[in-house]
VEXDREN-2710 file (C-alpha; in Angstrom, 1 decimal):
% VEXDREN-2710
k/r/px/py/pz
1/MET/0.1/-0.1/-0.2
2/ARG/2.7/2.3/0.3
3/TYR/4.1/1.5/-2.4
4/LEU/1.1/2.3/-4.2
5/LYS/1.0/5.8/-3.0
6/PHE/3.9/6.5/-3.7
7/TRP/3.9/5.5/-7.7
8/ILE/0.8/7.4/-8.2
9/LEU/2.5/10.8/-6.7
10/ALA/5.5/9.6/-9.2
11/VAL/2.6/10.0/-11.6
12/TRP/1.6/13.1/-10.8
13/VAL/4.6/15.0/-10.9
14/VAL/5.6/13.6/-14.4
15/ALA/2.6/14.8/-15.6
16/LEU/2.8/18.5/-13.8
17/ALA/6.2/18.7/-15.7
18/ALA/4.9/17.9/-18.7
19/CYS/2.1/20.9/-18.6
20/GLY/4.9/23.5/-18.0
21/GLY/6.0/22.6/-21.4
22/GLY/9.6/22.8/-20.4
23/GLY/9.4/26.3/-19.2
24/ASN/10.8/28.1/-16.3
25/PRO/8.7/26.5/-13.7
26/GLY/9.6/29.5/-11.3
27/SER/7.1/32.0/-13.7
28/THR/3.3/32.5/-15.1
29/SER/1.6/33.8/-17.9
30/SER/-1.9/35.0/-18.7
31/THR/-4.4/36.6/-21.4
32/THR/-6.6/39.8/-21.2
33/THR/-9.0/40.1/-23.6
34/SER/-9.9/44.0/-24.9
35/THR/-13.0/44.7/-26.9
36/PRO/-13.3/48.3/-28.5
37/THR/-17.1/50.0/-28.4
38/LEU/-18.2/53.0/-30.6
39/ALA/-21.4/55.7/-29.2
40/LEU/-22.2/57.8/-31.8
41/SER/-24.2/60.7/-30.5
42/LEU/-25.7/64.4/-31.6
43/VAL/-24.2/67.3/-29.8
44/ASN/-24.7/71.1/-30.2
45/ALA/-22.1/73.8/-30.3
46/SER/-21.5/73.0/-26.5
47/GLY/-20.7/70.0/-26.4
48/THR/-24.7/68.9/-24.6
49/THR/-26.0/65.4/-26.1
50/LEU/-29.1/66.4/-28.2
51/THR/-32.1/63.8/-26.7
52/LEU/-34.3/64.4/-29.9
53/ASN/-31.5/64.2/-32.1
54/ALA/-33.2/67.3/-34.1
55/ILE/-30.7/69.7/-35.7
56/ASN/-31.8/73.1/-38.2
57/LYS/-29.8/75.6/-39.7
58/SER/-30.0/78.0/-37.0
59/ALA/-27.3/77.0/-34.8
60/THR/-24.5/74.4/-34.9
61/PHE/-24.2/71.2/-34.4
62/TYR/-21.7/68.2/-33.9
63/ALA/-21.9/64.0/-34.9
64/LYS/-19.8/62.9/-32.1
65/ALA/-18.2/59.5/-32.6
66/VAL/-16.4/58.4/-28.7
67/ILE/-14.4/54.9/-28.9
68/THR/-13.7/53.1/-26.0
69/ASN/-11.9/49.9/-24.4
70/ALA/-13.4/47.1/-22.4
71/SER/-12.5/49.3/-19.4
72/GLY/-14.1/52.5/-20.4
73/ALA/-11.1/54.5/-21.2
74/GLY/-10.6/56.6/-25.1
75/ILE/-8.9/55.2/-27.3
76/ALA/-6.6/58.1/-28.7
77/ASN/-5.5/58.4/-33.2
78/GLN/-8.5/56.1/-34.3
79/LEU/-9.3/57.3/-37.5
80/VAL/-13.4/57.6/-37.5
81/THR/-15.7/57.3/-41.4
82/PHE/-18.9/59.4/-40.8
83/SER/-21.8/59.2/-43.5
84/THR/-25.3/60.0/-44.3
85/ASP/-28.2/60.8/-46.7
86/PHE/-26.9/63.9/-48.9
87/THR/-30.2/64.7/-49.6
88/ILE/-31.4/65.6/-46.0
89/ALA/-27.9/66.6/-44.5
90/THR/-24.3/67.8/-45.3
91/LEU/-21.3/67.0/-42.9
92/ALA/-17.9/68.7/-42.4
93/GLY/-19.5/71.5/-44.2
94/ASN/-20.2/70.5/-47.9
95/ALA/-20.7/66.6/-48.3
96/ALA/-22.0/63.1/-47.7
97/SER/-19.3/61.5/-45.7
98/ALA/-16.6/62.3/-43.4
99/THR/-13.4/61.4/-41.6
100/ALA/-11.8/62.3/-38.3
101/LEU/-9.6/61.5/-35.8
102/THR/-10.2/60.7/-32.2
103/ASP/-8.0/62.8/-29.6
104/SER/-6.7/61.9/-26.2
105/ASN/-10.6/61.0/-25.0
106/GLY/-11.3/59.2/-28.2
107/VAL/-13.7/61.8/-29.2
108/ALA/-13.9/62.4/-33.1
109/MET/-16.3/64.6/-34.2
110/VAL/-17.6/66.5/-37.9
111/ALA/-20.1/69.5/-37.8
112/ILE/-23.4/67.9/-39.4
113/SER/-26.2/70.6/-41.0
114/PRO/-29.8/70.8/-42.6
115/LEU/-28.9/70.5/-46.4
116/THR/-30.9/73.5/-46.8
117/LEU/-32.4/76.8/-44.8
118/THR/-35.7/74.9/-46.0
119/THR/-35.3/71.2/-45.8
120/THR/-37.4/69.1/-43.5
121/GLY/-37.0/65.2/-42.9
122/ALA/-34.9/62.7/-41.7
123/ALA/-32.3/60.3/-42.2
124/ALA/-29.3/57.5/-40.3
125/LEU/-26.3/59.2/-39.2
126/SER/-23.4/55.9/-39.3
127/ALA/-20.1/55.9/-38.3
128/SER/-17.3/53.2/-38.3
129/ALA/-13.8/52.8/-37.5
130/THR/-11.5/49.7/-37.2
131/VAL/-9.4/49.4/-33.8
132/ASN/-6.7/47.1/-33.9
133/SER/-8.2/44.7/-36.6
134/ALA/-11.7/45.0/-34.8
135/SER/-13.9/46.8/-36.8
136/VAL/-16.5/49.1/-34.5
137/THR/-20.1/51.0/-35.7
138/GLY/-22.8/52.8/-34.4
139/SER/-25.7/54.3/-36.3
140/LEU/-28.4/56.7/-34.8
141/ASN/-31.3/59.0/-36.4
142/PHE/-31.8/62.2/-36.8
143/SER/-34.6/65.5/-38.1
144/THR/-34.0/67.9/-39.3
145/SER/-36.2/71.2/-39.6
146/ALA/-36.5/74.4/-41.8
147/SER/-35.3/77.9/-40.6
148/ASN/-37.2/80.7/-39.9
149/VAL/-35.4/82.8/-43.4
150/SER/-35.5/86.8/-44.1
151/LEU/-34.6/89.5/-46.1
152/THR/-34.1/92.6/-44.8
153/GLY/-32.1/96.2/-46.1
154/LEU/-32.3/96.3/-49.7
155/THR/-29.6/98.7/-50.9
156/LYS/-28.4/99.7/-54.7
157/SER/-25.8/101.9/-55.5
158/PRO/-25.9/104.9/-57.2
159/ALA/-30.0/105.1/-56.4
160/SER/-30.3/106.3/-60.5
161/ILE/-27.9/105.5/-63.8
162/GLY/-28.2/106.0/-67.0
163/ALA/-29.4/103.1/-69.8
164/LEU/-26.3/99.8/-70.0
165/GLU/-24.7/101.5/-66.6
166/THR/-24.1/99.7/-63.3
167/SER/-25.3/99.9/-60.2
168/ALA/-24.5/97.8/-57.0
169/VAL/-27.1/96.0/-54.7
170/THR/-27.0/94.1/-51.4
171/VAL/-29.3/93.0/-48.7
172/VAL/-28.6/91.0/-45.5
173/GLY/-29.9/87.2/-45.3
174/ALA/-31.2/85.9/-41.8
175/VAL/-32.1/82.9/-39.8
176/ASN/-34.7/82.9/-36.9
177/GLY/-33.5/86.8/-36.9
178/VAL/-29.7/86.2/-36.6
179/ALA/-28.2/87.6/-40.4
180/SER/-26.2/84.4/-41.1
181/SER/-24.2/82.7/-43.7
182/GLY/-25.7/80.2/-46.2
183/VAL/-29.2/81.9/-47.4
184/VAL/-28.8/81.9/-51.2
185/VAL/-30.4/85.2/-52.9
186/SER/-31.9/85.5/-56.3
187/PHE/-32.4/88.4/-57.9
188/SER/-34.7/89.6/-60.7
189/ALA/-34.8/92.8/-62.6
190/THR/-38.1/94.2/-64.3
191/CYS/-35.8/95.5/-67.3
192/GLY/-32.4/94.4/-67.9
193/SER/-30.5/91.5/-65.4
194/PHE/-28.3/91.0/-62.6
195/SER/-24.5/89.6/-62.4
196/PRO/-24.7/87.3/-60.5
197/SER/-28.5/86.5/-60.2
198/SER/-27.9/84.5/-58.0
199/ALA/-25.5/85.0/-54.0
200/THR/-25.1/83.2/-51.0
201/THR/-24.9/85.4/-48.1
202/ASN/-21.6/85.8/-46.4
203/SER/-20.4/85.7/-42.7
204/SER/-22.2/88.9/-42.1
205/GLY/-25.2/87.8/-43.6
206/VAL/-24.6/90.0/-46.4
207/ALA/-25.3/88.8/-50.6
208/SER/-24.0/91.0/-53.2
209/SER/-25.2/91.4/-56.5
210/THR/-24.7/93.8/-60.1
211/TYR/-27.5/94.8/-61.8
212/GLN/-26.9/95.8/-65.4
213/SER/-29.6/98.0/-67.2
214/VAL/-29.8/97.5/-71.4
215/SER/-30.9/100.5/-73.7
216/GLY/-34.6/99.8/-73.8
217/CYS/-34.9/100.5/-69.9
218/GLY/-34.1/104.0/-70.9
219/SER/-36.7/107.2/-69.7
220/SER/-38.2/104.9/-67.1
221/THR/-38.2/103.4/-63.6
222/VAL/-37.3/99.7/-62.9
223/THR/-38.4/97.8/-60.1
224/LEU/-34.9/95.8/-58.1
225/THR/-36.2/92.5/-56.4
226/ALA/-34.3/90.0/-54.0
227/SER/-35.8/87.1/-52.9
228/ALA/-34.9/83.6/-51.1
229/VAL/-37.0/80.0/-50.5
230/GLY/-38.8/80.0/-47.3
231/ALA/-38.2/84.2/-47.1
232/THR/-40.6/87.1/-48.0
233/SER/-39.2/88.8/-51.2
234/VAL/-37.9/92.4/-51.1
235/ASP/-38.1/95.1/-53.6
236/THR/-36.4/98.4/-54.4
237/THR/-36.7/100.9/-57.2
238/ILE/-33.8/102.3/-59.4
239/ALA/-34.3/105.9/-61.9
240/ILE/-32.8/105.0/-66.0
241/ALA/-32.0/108.0/-68.2
242/ALA/-32.4/107.1/-71.6
243/ALA/-29.7/106.0/-73.7
244/LYS/-27.7/108.1/-75.9
245/ALA/-27.2/107.5/-79.3
246/ALA/-23.6/106.1/-80.5
247/ASN/-23.9/105.3/-84.0
248/ILE/-25.7/105.2/-87.0
249/VAL/-25.2/103.0/-90.0
250/PHE/-25.9/102.3/-93.4
251/THR/-27.9/98.5/-93.9
252/SER/-29.5/98.1/-97.1
253/ALA/-31.1/99.3/-100.4
254/THR/-33.7/97.4/-102.1
255/PRO/-33.1/97.2/-104.6
256/ALA/-29.6/98.3/-105.0
257/LEU/-29.9/99.0/-108.9
258/MET/-32.4/101.2/-110.2
259/TYR/-33.0/102.3/-114.0
260/VAL/-33.3/106.4/-115.3
261/SER/-36.7/107.3/-115.5
262/SER/-36.9/106.8/-119.0
263/ALA/-36.2/103.3/-119.6
264/ALA/-39.2/100.7/-120.8
265/SER/-38.8/98.6/-117.7
266/GLY/-36.7/97.9/-114.6
267/ASN/-36.8/99.8/-111.2
268/LYS/-36.9/103.4/-111.0
269/THR/-37.2/103.6/-106.7
270/SER/-35.1/102.0/-103.9
271/VAL/-35.3/102.1/-100.3
272/VAL/-32.6/103.2/-98.2
273/LYS/-32.4/102.3/-95.0
274/PHE/-29.7/103.2/-91.8
275/GLN/-30.3/102.5/-87.8
276/VAL/-29.6/104.4/-85.3
277/LEU/-27.5/102.6/-82.6
278/ASP/-26.4/102.9/-79.0
279/SER/-23.1/102.5/-77.8
280/SER/-23.8/98.4/-77.3
281/SER/-25.1/97.9/-80.8
282/VAL/-28.9/97.8/-79.7
283/GLY/-31.3/100.1/-82.5
284/LEU/-32.6/103.3/-80.6
285/ALA/-36.7/104.1/-81.3
286/SER/-37.8/108.0/-81.6
287/GLN/-34.3/109.5/-82.3
288/SER/-34.4/111.6/-85.5
289/VAL/-32.4/111.0/-88.8
290/VAL/-31.9/114.1/-91.8
291/PHE/-31.3/112.5/-94.9
292/THR/-29.8/114.9/-97.9
293/LEU/-28.5/113.8/-101.2
294/SER/-25.0/114.3/-102.7
295/ASN/-24.7/117.2/-105.1
296/ALA/-23.7/114.4/-107.8
297/SER/-27.1/112.6/-107.2
298/ILE/-29.0/115.4/-107.6
299/ALA/-27.2/116.3/-110.5
300/SER/-28.2/113.4/-112.3
301/GLY/-31.8/113.8/-111.3
302/VAL/-32.3/112.0/-108.7
303/ARG/-34.3/112.9/-106.0
304/PHE/-36.5/111.7/-102.4
305/SER/-40.0/110.5/-103.2
306/LEU/-42.5/110.9/-100.5
307/SER/-45.9/110.2/-101.1
308/GLY/-46.5/111.3/-104.5
309/THR/-43.9/114.2/-104.8
310/THR/-40.6/114.3/-105.1
311/SER/-38.1/116.2/-103.5
312/THR/-34.2/117.3/-103.6
313/SER/-34.2/119.0/-99.9
314/ALA/-33.0/117.1/-96.8
315/GLN/-35.5/115.4/-95.3
316/THR/-36.0/114.2/-91.2
317/VAL/-37.2/110.1/-90.6
318/THR/-37.7/109.4/-86.8
319/THR/-36.5/105.7/-85.9
320/ASP/-39.3/102.7/-85.7
321/SER/-38.6/101.0/-82.5
322/ASN/-35.8/99.1/-83.7
323/GLY/-33.8/102.0/-84.6
324/PHE/-34.5/102.0/-88.3
325/ALA/-35.3/104.8/-90.5
326/SER/-35.5/104.6/-94.4
327/ILE/-36.5/107.1/-97.4
328/THR/-37.1/106.0/-100.8
329/VAL/-34.8/107.8/-103.7
330/ALA/-36.0/107.8/-107.2
331/SER/-33.5/108.1/-110.3
332/GLY/-33.2/110.7/-112.8
333/THR/-32.2/110.7/-116.2
334/LEU/-29.0/110.1/-115.8
335/PRO/-26.6/106.8/-114.6
336/THR/-25.3/107.8/-111.8
337/THR/-23.7/106.8/-107.8
338/VAL/-26.2/107.5/-105.6
339/THR/-25.2/108.8/-102.5
340/VAL/-27.7/108.8/-99.5
341/THR/-26.0/111.0/-95.9
342/ALA/-27.9/110.2/-93.1
343/THR/-27.1/112.2/-90.2
344/LEU/-28.3/112.3/-86.3
345/ALA/-30.2/115.7/-86.0
346/THR/-29.1/115.6/-82.1
347/ASP/-25.9/115.0/-82.8
348/SER/-24.2/116.1/-86.4
349/ALA/-20.9/113.9/-85.6
350/VAL/-23.2/110.7/-85.8
351/VAL/-23.2/110.1/-89.4
352/ALA/-23.2/108.0/-92.2
353/SER/-23.5/107.2/-95.9
354/SER/-24.8/104.3/-98.4
355/LEU/-23.7/102.5/-100.4
356/GLY/-23.6/100.5/-103.7
357/LEU/-26.9/102.1/-104.6
358/VAL/-26.2/102.7/-108.4
359/VAL/-29.0/104.4/-111.5
360/THR/-28.4/103.1/-114.7
361/THR/-30.2/104.2/-118.1
362/GLY/-31.1/100.3/-118.8
363/ALA/-33.3/100.0/-122.2
364/ALA/-31.8/98.1/-124.5
365/THR/-30.2/99.9/-127.9
366/GLN/-29.2/98.8/-131.1
367/ASN/-25.6/99.1/-131.1
368/SER/-25.1/97.5/-128.2
369/ALA/-26.9/94.2/-129.1
370/SER/-25.4/90.7/-130.2
371/LEU/-26.1/87.7/-131.1
372/SER/-23.8/84.3/-130.6
373/ALA/-24.2/80.5/-131.3
374/SER/-21.8/77.7/-129.6
375/LYS/-22.4/76.0/-132.6
376/LEU/-22.9/77.5/-135.7
377/SER/-22.6/75.0/-138.1
378/ILE/-24.1/71.5/-136.7
379/GLU/-23.9/68.1/-138.1
380/ALA/-28.3/67.7/-138.6
381/TRP/-28.6/68.0/-142.8
382/ASN/-30.0/64.3/-142.1
383/THR/-30.0/64.0/-138.2
384/ASP/-33.2/65.3/-136.2
385/GLY/-32.4/66.6/-131.8
386/VAL/-28.9/68.6/-132.9
387/THR/-28.8/71.4/-130.7
388/THR/-26.8/74.5/-130.6
389/ALA/-27.2/77.4/-127.9
390/LEU/-27.6/81.1/-129.0
391/THR/-27.1/84.0/-126.9
392/MET/-28.7/87.4/-126.9
393/ARG/-26.6/89.9/-125.1
394/VAL/-28.0/93.4/-125.4
395/ALA/-27.1/96.5/-123.0
396/ASP/-27.8/100.2/-122.5
397/ARG/-26.5/103.2/-124.5
398/LEU/-23.6/103.8/-121.9
399/GLY/-22.8/99.7/-121.8
400/ASN/-24.8/99.5/-118.6
401/PRO/-27.0/95.9/-118.0
402/VAL/-30.5/96.3/-118.7
403/PRO/-33.0/95.0/-116.0
404/ASN/-32.9/91.6/-115.5
405/GLY/-36.6/89.7/-116.9
406/THR/-36.2/91.7/-119.9
407/SER/-37.8/89.5/-122.5
408/VAL/-36.0/88.2/-126.3
409/ASN/-37.8/86.5/-128.4
410/PHE/-36.3/84.4/-130.7
411/VAL/-37.6/83.0/-135.1
412/ALA/-36.0/80.8/-137.2
413/THR/-36.8/79.6/-140.2
414/ALA/-36.4/76.2/-140.1
415/GLY/-36.3/73.2/-137.4
416/LEU/-37.3/74.7/-133.7
417/VAL/-35.8/77.3/-131.4
418/THR/-37.1/78.0/-128.1
419/GLY/-39.4/81.2/-128.6
420/SER/-38.4/83.6/-126.1
421/CYS/-35.6/84.2/-122.2
422/THR/-35.5/86.7/-120.3
423/THR/-31.9/88.0/-119.1
424/VAL/-30.1/87.8/-115.8
425/SER/-26.8/90.2/-115.9
426/SER/-28.0/91.6/-119.5
427/ALA/-27.7/87.8/-121.3
428/CYS/-30.1/85.4/-121.9
429/SER/-29.7/81.7/-123.9
430/VAL/-32.0/79.6/-125.9
431/THR/-31.8/76.7/-127.4
432/TYR/-31.9/75.5/-131.5
433/THR/-33.1/71.7/-132.3
434/SER/-32.9/70.3/-135.8
435/GLN/-35.8/69.0/-137.2
436/GLY/-38.7/68.8/-140.1
437/THR/-38.1/70.1/-143.7
438/ARG/-34.6/71.1/-144.5
439/PRO/-33.9/74.0/-146.3
440/SER/-32.8/73.2/-149.5
441/ASN/-29.0/75.5/-148.4
442/GLY/-29.5/73.4/-145.1
443/ARG/-29.0/76.8/-143.8
444/VAL/-31.4/78.3/-141.5
445/ALA/-31.9/82.1/-140.4
446/ILE/-32.5/83.0/-136.6
447/LEU/-33.5/86.2/-135.8
448/ALA/-33.5/87.5/-131.9
449/TYR/-35.3/90.8/-130.8
450/LEU/-36.4/92.6/-128.0
451/ASP/-38.3/96.8/-127.4
452/GLY/-35.5/98.8/-127.2
453/GLU/-34.4/102.6/-128.3
454/GLU/-32.4/103.6/-131.3
455/SER/-28.8/104.9/-130.5
456/PHE/-27.7/108.4/-130.7
457/VAL/-24.9/110.2/-130.2
458/ASP/-25.2/112.4/-126.8
459/LEU/-23.8/116.1/-127.2
460/ASN/-24.8/117.7/-123.9
461/GLY/-24.7/114.6/-121.7
462/ASP/-27.7/114.6/-120.4
463/ASN/-28.4/111.2/-121.4
464/ILE/-31.3/112.4/-123.4
465/TRP/-31.9/112.6/-127.4
466/GLN/-32.6/116.4/-128.5
467/SER/-33.1/117.8/-131.8
468/GLY/-30.0/118.0/-133.7
469/GLU/-27.7/115.4/-131.9
470/THR/-27.0/112.1/-134.6
471/PHE/-29.6/109.1/-134.2
472/TYR/-29.4/105.7/-135.9
473/ASP/-33.1/104.9/-137.5
474/ALA/-33.6/100.9/-137.2
475/GLY/-35.6/100.4/-139.7
476/LYS/-38.7/97.7/-139.9
477/ALA/-37.3/94.2/-138.3
478/TYR/-37.0/91.4/-140.9
479/ILE/-35.9/87.9/-141.7
480/ASP/-33.0/88.3/-143.9
481/GLU/-33.8/84.6/-145.0
482/ASN/-31.4/84.6/-148.0
483/GLU/-28.6/86.5/-146.1
484/ASP/-28.8/88.9/-149.1
485/GLY/-28.8/92.0/-146.9
486/ALA/-32.3/93.6/-148.5
487/TRP/-35.9/92.6/-147.9
488/THR/-37.3/90.1/-150.0
489/SER/-40.8/89.8/-151.0
490/GLY/-41.5/85.9/-148.6
491/GLU/-39.3/87.3/-146.0
492/GLN/-40.7/87.6/-142.9
493/ILE/-41.5/90.7/-141.1
494/ILE/-41.2/91.6/-137.3
495/ASP/-43.4/94.8/-136.7
496/THR/-45.6/96.7/-138.1
497/SER/-44.9/100.2/-138.1
498/THR/-46.0/102.2/-141.0
499/SER/-42.8/104.7/-141.7
500/SER/-41.9/105.6/-145.1
501/SER/-38.8/107.5/-144.6
502/ALA/-35.5/106.9/-145.7
503/CYS/-33.1/105.2/-143.1
504/VAL/-30.4/107.3/-142.0
505/ASN/-28.5/104.7/-140.6
506/THR/-27.0/102.8/-144.0
507/THR/-25.3/100.0/-142.1
508/ASN/-26.8/96.0/-142.3
509/THR/-25.2/94.6/-139.1
510/TYR/-28.9/94.0/-139.3
511/PRO/-31.8/93.3/-140.8
512/ALA/-33.6/96.7/-141.8
513/ILE/-36.2/97.4/-144.5
514/VAL/-34.9/100.3/-146.3
515/SER/-37.5/103.3/-146.7
516/THR/-39.2/102.5/-143.6
517/CYS/-37.4/104.9/-140.8
518/ASP/-39.6/107.8/-139.6
519/SER/-36.6/110.3/-139.3
520/THR/-36.6/110.4/-135.8
521/TRP/-35.4/109.2/-132.8
522/SER/-37.5/106.6/-130.9
523/SER/-37.1/105.1/-127.9
524/ALA/-40.2/102.6/-128.7
525/ILE/-37.9/100.3/-131.8
526/ARG/-37.0/96.3/-132.2
527/VAL/-33.5/95.8/-131.1
528/ARG/-32.5/92.9/-133.3
529/LYS/-29.8/90.8/-134.7
530/GLN/-29.5/87.9/-136.8
531/THR/-27.5/84.9/-137.3
532/VAL/-27.2/82.1/-139.3
533/ILE/-27.3/78.1/-138.9
534/THR/-25.7/75.9/-140.9
535/LEU/-27.5/72.4/-141.2
536/ALA/-24.1/70.2/-142.6
537/THR/-24.1/67.3/-144.0
538/SER/-21.7/64.4/-142.5
539/ASN/-19.5/64.1/-145.6
540/ALA/-17.0/66.9/-146.2
541/THR/-15.3/68.4/-149.4
542/ILE/-11.8/69.0/-149.0
543/ASP/-10.4/71.6/-152.4
544/CYS/-6.8/72.3/-152.8
545/VAL/-6.9/76.3/-153.1
546/THR/-4.2/78.8/-154.5
547/ARG/-4.3/82.7/-154.4
548/ASN/-4.7/84.1/-157.5
549/ALA/-5.0/88.0/-157.1
550/GLY/-6.9/88.2/-160.4
551/GLN/-10.3/86.2/-159.1
552/PRO/-12.6/87.6/-156.7
553/GLY/-11.7/86.9/-152.8
554/GLY/-8.3/85.9/-154.0
555/TYR/-8.3/82.5/-154.1
556/VAL/-9.4/79.7/-156.6
557/THR/-9.8/76.4/-156.1
558/SER/-8.9/72.8/-157.5
559/SER/-9.2/69.1/-156.8
560/ASN/-5.9/68.9/-157.8
561/CYS/-3.1/70.2/-155.5
562/ALA/-0.8/69.5/-158.0
563/THR/-1.4/71.5/-161.0
564/THR/-1.3/74.3/-158.8
565/PRO/0.7/77.3/-157.6
566/GLY/-0.5/76.0/-154.1
567/ARG/1.7/73.5/-153.3
568/SER/5.4/73.7/-152.4
569/VAL/7.5/71.7/-150.2
570/SER/6.5/73.9/-147.2
571/GLY/3.2/72.3/-147.7
572/PHE/-0.3/73.7/-149.1
573/THR/-3.8/74.9/-148.1
574/VAL/-7.2/72.9/-148.7
575/PHE/-10.5/74.5/-148.2
576/VAL/-13.3/72.0/-146.3
577/HIS/-16.9/72.8/-146.4
578/ASP/-19.8/70.4/-146.6
579/THR/-21.3/68.1/-149.7
580/ASN/-24.4/70.8/-149.9
581/ALA/-24.4/71.5/-153.5
582/ASN/-26.9/74.4/-152.9
583/GLY/-25.3/76.0/-150.1
584/ASN/-25.5/79.5/-150.3
585/VAL/-22.8/81.5/-148.7
586/ARG/-23.0/84.5/-150.3
587/GLY/-19.8/86.9/-151.6
588/ASN/-18.1/84.2/-154.3
589/GLN/-15.1/84.2/-152.1
590/PHE/-13.4/81.2/-154.2
591/GLY/-14.1/83.0/-157.6
592/SER/-16.7/80.6/-158.6
593/SER/-20.4/80.6/-158.6
594/ALA/-20.4/77.7/-156.0
595/LEU/-21.3/78.3/-152.7
596/TYR/-20.9/76.6/-149.3
597/ASN/-21.3/75.6/-145.9
598/ALA/-19.4/74.6/-143.1
599/MET/-18.6/71.5/-141.8
600/PRO/-19.7/70.7/-138.3
601/THR/-18.4/73.0/-135.8
602/GLY/-15.5/70.9/-134.1
603/SER/-14.6/68.3/-137.1
604/THR/-10.8/67.4/-137.1
605/VAL/-8.7/68.0/-139.6
606/SER/-5.5/66.1/-140.3
607/ALA/-2.8/64.9/-142.9
608/ALA/-0.3/61.8/-143.6
609/VAL/1.6/61.0/-145.8
610/THR/1.4/58.0/-148.3
611/THR/3.7/58.0/-150.6
612/SER/6.0/54.5/-149.5
613/GLY/9.6/55.6/-148.6
614/ALA/8.9/59.3/-148.9
615/THR/11.4/61.6/-146.5
616/CYS/8.8/64.8/-146.7
617/THR/6.4/64.5/-143.1
618/VAL/3.2/66.7/-142.5
619/THR/4.3/68.4/-139.3
620/ALA/1.2/69.9/-138.7
621/VAL/-2.3/70.7/-139.7
622/SER/-3.6/74.7/-138.7
623/PRO/-6.1/74.7/-137.9
624/ASN/-7.4/70.9/-136.9
625/VAL/-10.5/71.4/-136.6
626/VAL/-13.2/72.9/-137.9
627/LEU/-13.6/76.7/-136.5
628/ASN/-16.9/78.3/-135.5
629/SER/-18.7/79.4/-138.8
630/PRO/-21.2/78.6/-140.9
631/ASN/-19.1/79.0/-143.7
632/GLY/-16.0/76.5/-144.9
633/ASP/-12.8/76.7/-143.3
634/LEU/-9.2/77.2/-144.9
635/HIS/-6.7/75.0/-143.3
636/ASP/-2.8/74.3/-143.5
637/ILE/-1.1/71.5/-144.4
638/ILE/2.0/72.2/-143.4
639/LEU/5.0/69.9/-144.6
640/SER/8.5/69.2/-143.7
641/GLY/10.4/70.7/-146.4
642/ALA/12.3/67.8/-147.1
643/ALA/12.8/67.5/-151.7
644/ASP/10.2/65.2/-152.3
645/CYS/7.5/67.0/-150.5
646/ALA/6.2/68.6/-153.8
647/THR/5.3/65.1/-155.5
648/ALA/4.7/62.8/-152.4
649/ASN/1.1/61.8/-152.0
650/ILE/-0.7/63.0/-149.3
651/ALA/-4.0/61.9/-147.9
652/VAL/-6.2/64.8/-146.0
653/THR/-8.7/63.3/-143.9
654/VAL/-11.6/65.5/-142.3
655/THR/-13.6/63.6/-139.9
656/SER/-17.2/65.0/-138.6
657/PRO/-18.0/65.2/-135.0
658/GLY/-20.6/61.9/-135.6
659/GLY/-17.5/59.7/-137.1
660/THR/-17.9/60.2/-140.2
661/SER/-14.4/60.4/-142.0
662/THR/-13.9/62.3/-145.6
663/THR/-10.3/61.4/-147.3
664/GLN/-8.9/63.0/-150.4
665/PRO/-5.5/62.1/-151.2
666/TYR/-3.4/64.9/-153.4
667/PRO/-2.1/64.8/-156.1
END
């Protein structure tokens, strides 16, 4: 028994030694667990905890977090994050969340305030921190209430200003009767504007802005208003003096082009407009403007048109609500540049003159008219629908444009021509189209005509014909179908005048029937011009020609260049025309009774040496296209000058625009 007790004691000692882990048997160890806490509350500016958690903008409030250990001691230097609903309240001035460090007592605080002076509602406030890797949080609910906002002391300086001037405006904002910052004030005016239109009161409770008047505020009293949410608005008035005119500008002349009073058509009057402006370029109403005409304008017969009467005297006009003043100007008998001057009646230094207003004579005259065609010869002897453009150009007796929209008529002896056109920039165009029965000679006479006046020599410069001044009687217009320069029975007469005097103008640059003039200048004639369009064949006739001073026209033709003096080592000349034997070009220019029509305009002419082994070469054909003429063309075949150029075979080829080629070998 005694041995059993000894054994049990030994086992217990060994077990006790094992529990010591080999440490110093003379020491002990232990751990102490510390759990931190976070307490969250709302306090006022003096640190007193709110019992109802209700805040407003009338006082200062804080969110307070206290972090302590298990024994209740504050833990310093801990980062605390506060957050709340930003639609209800703000933290640290103007944020939805904010941070702060705990002090030596474990306290961290941030300011909390309702979003606005009038915000009413409730929200949750939370705070969180991490202490020794342990997260601690706290939260509470709170409410906000609106503050009592008022505005007082609305002032302006200066108390009266002129149009376009400024005045400084201030107002005091109070919360619950105490001048406070943070009150948002809006400024408005019955005329003019504020900059800024909204301002927040400063630490003294004052909000400031600047009032800016505009020209339309002149000669009136303007009401200025300050307002804030939750407060009754306050008003004051400011006297605004009338704006002063700073400038006058020419704005338009409608139309800018007039025609002399004697013109058969076109505008004879123009409305000239100016605008009176203030220093901000806004139009000023009820300003007196004096209009005058330049001496040169008056000398040309220009005058003011005033409700059925005319005058060259100065005229006074009052500006409308937008600052515009206008007057009507009428043309005279002479073309001129018109200058209208506008002067402010109350200040002669404010002045402007018109620009770009012109009077032109306008009536078309016979000597200034011309008629042209894009193609005077077209490949249309056997083809319908071939076209050419015809353009009539006219001008008045001083070379100025006639009124836009002046009508020009066209007639043709065969085919189809557009009947009329109206001028733009003193010209207009129509289209001639091949169709129907062709004239046997392949030539179509086209006449263009319009109303106009006879040309005359203006000796005294007044632009009016007077007895004793030379003029050019035009005579009765007709279509010179056979191109002989004299009217023949059957040729179409255009006008129906019955005068029978001999014509002063004996030149026949336009169709005029002799002995149909009236021996006096006329402002109502048919200004006319004629041209001839050739309906050419596709095949060509190519004749060799040489000069022969003894023949009419100075040339003779031959189909064998080897027998004519015109062939040399430097080349020879060919005459190219179409194959219509009835062509009726007047003049016997090649010394025979045969008459010729041109190949189609744009046909090409080429040549090549066909003799085998010849050293002669063709260096050029000049011109190498058929020119724009209704009559045949001369073309020089230029050779290299080699000895065999006098005898080598040369093939001349003419190709029409439609692709038909005709080749004539020489000799």
